[in-house]
C-alpha positions as CSV (number, residue, x, y, z in Angstrom):
1,M,124.4,165.2,-8.7
2,P,126.3,168.5,-9.3
3,D,127.7,168.2,-5.7
4,I,129.4,164.9,-6.7
5,Y,131.1,166.6,-9.7
6,A,132.1,169.5,-7.5
7,E,133.7,167.2,-5.0
8,A,135.5,165.2,-7.7
9,A,136.8,168.4,-9.3
10,E,138.0,169.6,-5.9
11,S,139.8,166.4,-5.1
12,I,141.5,166.4,-8.5
13,V,142.7,170.0,-7.9
14,N,144.0,169.0,-4.4
15,A,145.7,165.9,-5.8
16,D,147.4,168.0,-8.6
17,R,148.6,170.5,-6.0
18,A,150.0,167.8,-3.8
19,A,151.7,166.2,-6.8
20,A,153.2,169.5,-7.9
21,E,154.5,170.2,-4.4
22,E,156.1,166.8,-4.3
23,V,157.8,167.3,-7.7
24,A,159.0,170.8,-6.6
25,R,160.4,169.3,-3.3
26,R,162.2,166.5,-5.3
27,A,163.7,169.1,-7.7
28,L,164.9,171.2,-4.7
29,D,166.4,168.1,-3.2
30,S,168.2,167.3,-6.5
31,G,169.7,170.8,-6.5
32,V,167.5,172.0,-9.4
33,S,166.4,175.6,-8.8
34,P,162.9,176.6,-9.8
35,S,162.8,178.7,-13.0
């Protein structure tokens, strides 16, 4: 059972990282510099 939770947490972290990278990429494309 703990393995399932570990995998879920890992996938959530990976999804958040991918979303953050996409937001950063969009900001750079819009000419907004990271603070």
